[in-house]
C-alpha positions as CSV (number, residue, x, y, z in Angstrom):
1,M,34.5,48.9,22.6
2,K,36.4,45.4,21.6
3,I,36.4,42.8,24.4
4,V,38.5,39.9,24.1
5,V,37.2,36.6,26.0
6,L,39.4,33.8,26.6
7,V,37.7,30.5,26.9
8,K,39.1,26.8,27.5
9,Q,37.5,23.6,26.8
10,V,37.8,21.3,29.9
11,P,37.3,17.7,30.4
12,D,33.7,17.3,32.0
13,T,34.8,14.5,34.5
14,T,36.5,14.0,37.6
15,N,38.5,11.2,36.5
16,V,41.6,12.6,35.3
17,K,44.2,10.7,33.6
18,I,47.7,11.8,33.0
19,D,50.3,10.5,30.4
20,P,52.8,9.0,32.5
21,K,55.8,10.0,30.0
22,T,54.9,13.6,29.4
23,G,52.8,14.6,32.7
24,T,50.2,16.0,30.8
25,M,46.6,15.4,30.6
26,I,45.0,12.8,28.5
27,R,41.9,14.3,26.9
28,E,41.1,11.7,24.0
29,G,37.6,9.9,24.6
30,V,36.9,12.4,27.6
31,P,33.6,14.5,27.2
32,S,34.2,18.2,27.2
33,I,32.6,21.3,28.3
34,V,33.4,25.1,28.2
35,N,35.2,25.9,31.3
36,P,32.2,27.3,33.6
37,Y,33.9,30.4,34.9
38,D,34.8,31.4,31.4
39,K,31.0,31.4,30.6
40,H,30.8,34.2,33.4
41,A,33.4,36.2,31.6
42,L,31.6,35.8,28.3
43,E,28.4,36.7,29.9
44,E,29.7,40.1,31.3
45,A,31.4,40.9,27.8
46,L,28.0,40.6,26.1
47,R,26.3,42.5,28.7
48,L,28.9,45.3,28.3
49,K,28.4,45.2,24.6
50,E,24.5,45.2,24.6
51,E,23.9,47.3,27.6
52,R,26.4,50.0,27.4
53,F,29.0,50.3,24.8
54,G,28.4,48.3,21.6
55,G,31.2,47.1,20.0
56,E,32.6,43.5,19.4
57,V,33.4,40.4,21.4
58,V,36.0,38.2,20.3
59,V,36.6,34.7,21.8
60,I,39.7,33.1,21.4
61,S,40.5,29.3,22.6
62,M,43.5,27.6,22.5
63,G,43.3,23.6,22.2
64,P,42.9,20.6,20.0
65,P,40.5,20.5,17.0
66,Q,37.7,19.2,19.0
67,A,37.7,22.6,20.9
68,I,35.8,24.1,18.0
69,R,32.5,22.7,19.9
70,A,33.4,25.3,22.9
71,L,33.5,28.1,20.0
72,E,30.0,26.9,18.8
73,E,28.6,27.4,22.1
74,C,30.1,30.8,22.6
75,R,28.9,31.8,19.2
76,A,25.6,30.7,19.9
77,M,25.4,32.7,23.4
78,G,26.2,35.8,21.1
79,A,30.1,36.2,20.6
80,D,30.8,38.2,17.4
81,K,33.9,36.3,16.3
82,C,35.7,33.1,17.5
83,Y,39.1,31.9,16.9
84,L,40.9,28.5,17.7
85,L,44.5,28.7,18.3
86,S,45.5,25.1,17.6
87,D,48.7,23.3,16.4
88,R,50.6,20.3,17.5
89,R,53.7,22.3,18.4
90,F,51.4,23.9,21.3
91,A,50.6,20.6,22.9
92,G,51.9,20.1,26.3
93,A,52.1,23.8,27.2
94,D,52.4,24.8,30.9
95,T,50.7,28.3,32.0
96,L,53.6,30.3,30.9
97,A,53.8,29.0,27.1
98,T,49.9,29.0,27.0
99,A,49.8,32.8,28.1
100,Y,52.5,33.8,25.6
101,S,50.8,31.7,22.9
102,L,47.3,33.5,23.7
103,G,49.0,36.8,23.6
104,K,50.5,36.3,20.3
105,A,46.7,35.2,19.3
106,V,45.5,38.5,20.8
107,E,48.0,40.5,19.1
108,K,47.2,38.7,15.8
109,V,43.2,39.2,15.9
110,A,42.6,42.1,18.2
111,P,45.5,44.2,18.9
112,D,43.2,47.3,19.4
113,F,41.2,45.4,22.2
114,D,39.8,47.4,25.2
115,L,39.3,44.6,27.8
116,I,40.1,41.1,28.2
117,L,37.9,38.8,30.1
118,C,38.7,35.1,31.4
119,G,37.5,32.8,34.3
120,Q,39.3,32.8,37.4
121,Q,40.8,29.6,36.6
122,A,40.2,26.5,34.8
123,I,38.6,23.4,36.5
124,D,40.9,21.0,35.2
125,G,44.2,22.8,36.2
126,D,42.9,25.1,38.8
127,T,46.2,27.3,38.7
128,G,44.6,30.8,37.8
129,H,47.9,31.7,36.3
130,V,47.1,32.2,32.7
131,G,45.1,35.3,32.8
132,P,47.7,37.1,35.2
133,Q,50.7,36.0,32.8
134,L,49.0,37.1,29.7
135,A,48.4,40.5,31.3
136,E,52.1,40.5,32.2
137,Y,53.0,39.7,28.6
138,L,50.8,42.3,27.2
139,S,52.1,44.9,29.7
140,I,48.4,45.8,31.0
141,P,46.8,46.2,34.4
142,Q,45.1,43.2,35.8
143,V,42.6,42.5,38.4
144,T,41.8,38.9,39.4
145,Y,38.7,37.3,41.2
146,V,36.3,40.3,40.2
147,R,32.8,40.0,41.6
148,S,31.5,43.2,40.3
149,L,33.1,45.3,37.3
150,T,32.1,48.7,36.2
151,V,33.5,50.3,33.1
152,E,33.7,54.0,32.1
153,K,35.4,55.9,29.8
154,G,39.1,55.0,30.0
155,R,38.9,53.2,33.3
156,A,37.3,50.3,35.2
157,I,36.3,50.0,38.8
158,A,36.4,46.1,40.1
159,E,35.6,44.5,43.3
160,R,37.8,41.7,43.8
161,E,37.0,38.9,46.3
162,I,39.5,38.3,49.3
163,E,39.2,36.1,52.3
164,G,36.4,37.7,54.5
165,G,35.2,40.7,52.1
166,Y,36.3,42.4,48.9
167,M,38.7,44.9,47.7
168,E,37.8,47.7,45.3
169,V,40.5,48.5,42.7
170,E,40.5,51.1,39.9
171,V,42.7,50.5,36.6
172,P,43.0,52.3,33.4
173,I,41.8,50.5,30.4
174,P,42.9,48.5,28.3
175,A,43.2,45.8,31.2
176,L,42.8,42.2,32.0
177,F,40.1,40.7,34.1
178,T,39.6,37.4,35.8
179,V,36.1,36.6,37.0
180,T,34.3,34.6,39.7
181,K,30.8,33.0,39.3
182,N,29.5,35.6,41.6
183,L,29.8,38.2,38.8
184,N,26.5,37.2,36.9
185,K,24.6,34.5,35.8
186,P,25.3,33.1,32.3
187,R,22.7,33.0,29.5
188,Y,21.5,29.9,27.7
189,P,22.1,29.8,24.0
190,T,19.3,30.4,21.6
191,V,17.8,27.7,19.2
192,K,18.4,30.2,16.3
193,G,22.0,31.0,17.9
194,I,22.8,27.0,18.1
195,F,21.9,26.6,14.5
196,E,23.8,29.4,13.1
197,A,26.9,28.7,15.4
198,T,27.0,25.1,14.3
199,A,27.0,26.3,10.4
200,E,29.7,28.7,10.7
201,E,33.2,28.1,9.9
202,Y,35.8,29.3,12.6
203,P,39.2,30.5,11.7
204,V,42.1,28.0,13.0
205,L,45.3,29.7,13.9
206,T,48.8,28.0,13.8
207,A,51.8,28.8,15.6
208,D,53.0,30.6,12.4
209,D,49.9,32.3,11.8
210,V,50.5,34.2,15.1
211,G,54.2,34.5,14.7
212,A,55.0,32.5,17.9
213,E,58.5,31.7,18.6
214,Q,58.9,28.0,18.6
215,E,61.3,28.2,21.8
216,R,58.2,29.8,23.9
217,I,55.5,27.1,23.0
218,G,54.4,23.7,23.9
219,L,56.9,21.8,26.2
220,K,59.7,23.1,24.7
221,G,58.7,26.5,26.0
222,S,57.3,25.3,29.2
223,P,59.6,25.7,32.5
224,T,57.2,23.6,34.6
225,R,56.2,19.9,34.3
226,V,53.2,18.2,35.9
227,K,55.1,15.2,37.7
228,K,52.1,13.6,39.4
229,I,48.3,14.0,39.9
230,F,46.5,12.0,42.7
231,A,43.6,12.2,44.7
232,P,44.5,13.4,48.5
233,E,44.2,10.4,51.0
234,I,41.3,10.4,53.3
235,K,42.1,11.1,56.7
236,P,40.4,9.2,59.7
237,R,38.0,11.1,61.6
238,G,38.9,12.7,65.0
239,V,38.3,10.7,68.3
240,M,36.9,12.3,71.5
241,I,38.5,11.5,74.6
242,D,36.3,11.6,77.7
243,G,37.3,11.5,81.6
244,D,39.4,13.6,83.8
245,V,42.8,14.9,82.9
246,E,44.4,11.7,84.0
247,E,42.3,9.4,82.1
248,Q,42.4,11.6,79.0
249,V,46.2,11.4,79.2
250,E,46.3,7.6,79.5
251,Q,43.9,7.2,76.5
252,L,46.0,9.6,74.5
253,I,49.3,7.9,75.1
254,K,47.4,4.4,74.2
255,I,46.0,6.0,71.1
256,L,49.5,7.5,70.0
257,S,51.2,3.9,70.9
258,N,49.0,2.2,68.4
259,L,49.9,4.9,66.0
260,N,53.5,4.0,66.3
261,L,54.2,7.8,67.2
262,V,55.5,7.3,70.8
């Protein structure tokens, strides 16, 4: 079985800075980590390979050259092959352009895949769009927010988290699944794996390498823009009003008057 895992390197900080001209995130000088949800996707792929089916786990990441560090960690955990999709022309891509670019990479390096696994969302953007959009591009079934996954010959049964419970979904494979942190507990890389991973060279794929159409990648291929990112205003705590009904009404009117609402 061939399993593709999508991994994103994200800033290890809550102090997000945005380029005022492009509306994109400034990543230079910010420490980065592997998106935590993606580690659960990789762990599940490794378990399926080791415990059930054998085969190959292929990791693909799209990002700047520094994202090689994320691939090293994935290789140290046990991934068989890791590819970096990196090109200045990819810069500023929204989720649609990102999904298209990743789709072209999948078609290039793993066209015979059985499963695609990725985290439910990235902690920097929090959209949860890329996985579903990639599935649409590849015209395969998708199940999001997966907390349990059982794969049999030709089909997969997933439990997806919903408000107040879960939904059981069965789909034919190949298929794409976005996973939650409740699916498993990711392993730690071994010392041997770390040494081997840092000594390895990782293929870097450009837009030309994967045959991406220039009008569909980067800022040029992005129909959406991030206009502004800001911390929500902290609202004051509520006020308890005591007394009988008349006293409560008088107090409420006084409070509203001070807020210039009446």
